[in-house]
BAFI-3210 file (N, C-alpha, C; in Angstrom, 3 decimals, decimal comma, padded with zeros to 6 digits):
// residues 78
n [1|2|3|4|5|6|7|8|9|10|11|12|13|14|15|16|17|18|19|20|21|22|23|24|25|26|27|28|29|30|31|32|33|34|35|36|37|38|39|40|41|42|43|44|45|46|47|48|49|50|51|52|53|54|55|56|57|58|59|60|61|62|63|64|65|66|67|68|69|70|71|72|73|74|75|76|77|78]
n.u [000,565|000,680|001,346|-000,193|-000,277|-002,386|-003,206|-004,902|-006,802|-008,258|-012,238|-011,369|-009,451|-006,494|-004,094|-003,676|-002,312|-003,342|-002,538|-003,951|-003,673|-003,924|-004,168|-003,370|-002,922|-005,249|-008,384|-009,399|-011,680|-012,262|-010,584|-011,800|-014,243|-012,498|-011,628|-014,033|-014,785|-013,398|-012,963|-015,555|-017,370|-020,144|-021,720|-020,626|-021,730|-023,934|-026,633|-025,441|-027,645|-029,200|-026,915|-025,029|-024,615|-025,206|-023,591|-019,627|-017,265|-019,075|-018,536|-016,610|-017,503|-019,418|-017,814|-016,346|-018,493|-020,208|-018,427|-016,085|-014,112|-010,720|-009,479|-005,772|-003,386|-002,410|000,442|002,553|004,397|006,785]
n.v [-000,905|002,052|005,018|007,566|012,022|014,719|017,138|020,360|023,230|024,846|025,700|028,170|029,402|028,677|026,362|022,480|019,943|016,670|012,833|010,334|006,594|004,040|001,922|001,553|005,017|007,834|008,727|011,810|012,016|009,966|011,166|013,311|012,432|010,999|013,639|014,182|012,210|012,864|015,428|016,498|014,339|014,756|015,075|013,547|011,658|011,667|011,750|012,432|012,181|013,480|014,766|012,478|010,795|013,026|014,916|015,196|014,239|014,061|014,661|016,357|018,167|018,799|019,558|021,834|023,780|023,988|023,793|025,417|023,900|022,602|020,750|020,520|019,068|015,057|013,608|010,877|009,877|010,178]
n.w [000,110|-001,122|000,342|000,216|-000,679|000,215|-001,693|-000,613|-000,654|002,485|004,009|004,531|003,693|003,187|002,697|002,953|003,890|003,437|004,708|002,711|002,491|000,123|-002,492|-004,956|-007,331|-006,150|-008,024|-008,992|-007,753|-006,245|-003,872|-003,201|-001,797|000,166|001,629|001,825|003,897|005,526|006,346|006,925|007,857|009,116|006,561|004,186|004,501|003,170|000,882|-003,002|-005,178|-007,005|-008,469|-009,454|-011,857|-013,539|-013,430|-014,354|-011,383|-009,168|-006,489|-005,573|-007,257|-005,293|-002,814|-003,699|-004,926|-002,106|-000,051|000,141|-000,401|-002,193|-004,009|-004,169|-005,406|-006,232|-004,860|-004,912|-000,750|-000,720]
ca.u [000,138|000,836|000,199|-000,899|-000,287|-003,518|-003,127|-006,241|-007,383|-009,904|-013,109|-010,546|-008,387|-005,172|-003,567|-003,603|-002,272|-003,754|-002,176|-004,211|-003,094|-004,377|-003,253|-003,289|-003,067|-006,184|-008,686|-009,944|-013,128|-012,347|-009,588|-013,471|-014,369|-011,558|-011,418|-015,352|-014,530|-012,059|-013,274|-017,184|-018,083|-021,761|-021,527|-020,253|-023,281|-025,641|-026,803|-025,519|-027,890|-029,288|-025,659|-024,314|-025,008|-025,921|-022,102|-018,861|-016,874|-020,090|-017,929|-015,329|-018,330|-019,987|-016,578|-015,801|-018,784|-020,679|-017,661|-015,468|-012,695|-010,916|-007,953|-005,547|-002,300|-002,148|000,890|003,186|004,778|008,709]
ca.v [-000,192|003,066|006,255|010,145|013,318|015,068|018,742|021,005|025,034|025,012|026,641|029,683|029,416|027,757|024,892|021,732|018,211|015,085|011,762|008,317|004,917|003,156|000,643|003,270|006,761|007,575|009,665|013,760|011,921|009,111|012,473|014,095|011,429|011,053|015,172|014,902|011,676|013,101|017,040|016,720|013,167|014,139|015,582|012,311|010,894|012,598|011,172|013,016|011,063|014,684|014,934|011,289|010,149|014,068|015,126|014,573|013,990|015,406|014,939|017,512|019,727|020,084|020,192|022,881|024,842|024,095|023,666|025,622|023,179|022,497|019,757|021,007|017,661|014,393|012,868|009,971|010,460|010,081]
ca.w [000,351|-000,985|000,865|-000,528|000,219|-000,407|-000,761|-000,818|000,230|002,947|003,643|004,654|001,703|004,385|002,095|003,597|003,616|004,281|003,771|003,013|002,071|-001,690|-002,972|-006,165|-007,224|-005,750|-008,338|-007,393|-007,342|-004,655|-003,340|-002,763|-000,751|001,075|002,382|002,676|005,163|006,869|007,296|006,806|008,186|008,251|005,009|004,044|005,257|002,833|-001,064|-004,118|-005,894|-007,829|-009,082|-009,358|-012,464|-014,736|-013,271|-013,791|-010,329|-008,132|-004,779|-006,076|-007,565|-003,884|-002,238|-003,772|-004,342|-000,603|000,637|-000,289|-000,360|-003,059|-004,607|-005,475|-006,185|-005,298|-004,689|-003,191|000,263|-000,697]
c.u [001,209|000,396|000,617|-000,290|-001,903|-003,293|-004,312|-006,531|-009,077|-010,738|-012,602|-009,450|-006,891|-004,940|-003,374|-002,978|-002,912|-002,951|-003,147|-003,719|-003,775|-003,416|-002,131|-003,757|-004,769|-006,760|-009,129|-010,925|-012,949|-011,455|-010,914|-013,414|-014,214|-011,087|-012,508|-015,097|-013,861|-012,867|-014,508|-017,662|-020,015|-022,099|-021,644|-021,288|-024,829|-025,100|-026,238|-026,482|-028,655|-028,281|-024,830|-025,351|-025,298|-023,930|-021,119|-018,336|-018,067|-019,415|-017,478|-016,255|-018,551|-019,454|-016,751|-017,293|-020,259|-019,770|-016,656|-014,122|-011,869|-009,238|-007,085|-003,965|-002,847|-001,212|001,738|003,573|006,640|009,174]
c.v [000,768|004,584|007,830|011,093|014,339|016,376|019,723|022,518|024,043|025,176|028,224|029,419|029,598|026,369|024,074|020,288|017,469|013,679|010,722|007,596|004,394|002,365|001,422|004,696|006,851|008,669|010,620|012,974|011,038|010,276|012,383|013,353|010,978|012,079|015,017|013,803|011,707|014,464|017,182|015,394|013,347|014,622|014,550|011,208|010,705|011,494|011,235|012,462|012,563|015,422|014,223|010,949|011,577|014,611|014,974|014,366|014,872|015,106|016,361|018,286|020,054|019,723|021,985|024,213|024,635|024,088|024,491|025,446|022,533|021,626|020,539|019,770|016,645|013,813|011,993|010,471|010,198|009,511]
c.w [-000,001|-000,292|000,150|000,118|-000,251|-000,569|-001,462|-000,037|000,653|002,523|003,846|004,182|002,428|003,624|003,103|003,614|004,860|003,921|003,789|002,104|000,528|-001,423|-004,220|-005,977|-007,267|-007,547|-008,832|-007,379|-005,502|-003,890|-002,818|-001,295|000,513|002,346|002,911|004,152|006,445|007,579|007,859|007,332|008,681|007,628|004,173|003,684|004,022|001,356|-002,144|-005,161|-006,902|-008,677|-010,424|-010,759|-013,971|-014,090|-013,385|-012,472|-009,291|-006,913|-004,837|-006,263|-005,748|-003,052|-002,254|-004,628|-002,788|-000,090|000,683|-000,330|-001,796|-003,686|-005,123|-006,447|-004,641|-005,707|-003,752|-001,821|-000,269|000,548]
res [x|x|x|x|x|x|x|x|x|x|x|x|x|x|x|x|x|x|x|x|x|x|x|x|x|x|x|x|x|x|x|x|x|x|x|x|x|x|x|x|x|x|x|x|x|x|x|x|x|x|x|x|x|x|x|x|x|x|x|x|x|x|x|x|x|x|x|x|x|x|x|x|x|x|x|x|x|x]
***
């Protein structure tokens, strides 16, 4: 298993890095799921039915529009 740094800007405009362990590099959508589960555990339980299937990367979009969180990069931990 590889550890990955996910760099993002939070709702206060502060750049932060969280580490997650995955078998392979997570997609932007997978990273958004992991960030949302860590930072917004209640929101992570909500259903995105109205966006799923109609929008590419619905979790990425909802993090950005509803929570002002934007993922900047996904990189392996050296």
